[in-house]
N, C-alpha and C positions, 0 to 999 in steps of 0.2 A: 504493500499499499505504498501509497509516495505523500510523505508529508508537506501537508501545507503551511505556507507561511501563513500567519495570523495579520489580519487589516490591522495598520498601526495606527490611523485616523479616520477622525470622524467622517471622512471623505470616503475615501477607502470603504469604511466598512456601508453607508449608505448608498455606495454603486451599484451594491449588488441586488437586484431586480426583488426576489424573495424578502430580503428584508427590510428593505420600503413600502414591501406589498402587509408586509407586521407591523409595520411602523403604522401602517397607515389603517389597518384592521382596530390596531391598540390606541389609535387619536379618538377616535369615536367611544369608547370605553374600554376595561380592564379585560381579558379573558384568559381562559384555561387555553396549557397546552391543545385540549382536544377540541376546542372551539377552533382553533388558529388552523386546526387539520384536515375538520372538517370545510372550511373556507377558504381553502388555499389547494393547491395540486401536491404538497408536497407529505413526503411519509411524516410520521409521528418523530422517528427518527431526524429527518431534515427539519423538520422544525424546530427539535431541541437544541440540534447543534447551533441554528440561528438565534435564537431566543439564547445561548449560552454566550455567543458573540455580541449580542445587543448587549444583552446584561454585563458584561467586564468591560464593552465600551462607557456604561453608566446612562445606556439611554433607557431601559427597564428595569422596573423592580417587581419583586414577586411578595405576595401574602399567599396565606394558607388559610385553604376553608375547608374543613372537612380533610379528605387524601390528596385534594385538587391544588394544584400552584396554579395562582392568578398570575399573572402579568401586567403592568402598571406602565403604561410609558412617563418617560421622564423628558421632555422638552427641553430642560437647562443644557445638558449639550449640545444642541441645534442651532444654540447662540451663536459658537464658533461660524457656522456656515452663515449666519442670519450675519455677523460681522462683516464677513466674506465679500456679500453679496450687495452689500451696502454702497461702495463705488459705483458699482453698477447702476443699482436702481436709481441712483442722484444721475449718472449720465442719460440714462435713461428719462427722467422726470425733466434736466435741460431739454433733450431733445424733444420730445411731445411740446413743453413748453413754445421752445421754438416753432414750429410748426402749426400748434396754434395761431400765435403771435401773424406768420407769415398769410396763414387762410385768411385770418381776420382783416388784414390788409388788403387780401384780394378781394374782399366783397368790397 
C-alpha cells in the first residue's frame, strides 16, 4: 500500500472534492458518520478517513450521542482562506464599481 502524504495546509485540505462535500453537509447541521455515508458516494472507511483529516486540521469537532460520534463544523480555520481572498474581492469590487460608473456615464 502506498503511503500518502497528509495535506499540510487548509488549501490542500479543502482542495479535495469529497472533503468539500462533507464540509458543505456539516455547514447545514452536525451529522453522524452514517448520515454522511448515506448522503455521499463514499464508503464508511472513506468518510472516516476524510473526517479524520478534517478533524486534524481543526475544521471539525466531535461529540458523542449514545454510540454515535456527531461531527460539527468549525468555521474558524476557514478564516485563512477568507483572508487570502480579501485582496481579490477588493479588486473585483473596484472593477465592478468602475464598470458601473462607465455604464452610468454612457446613459
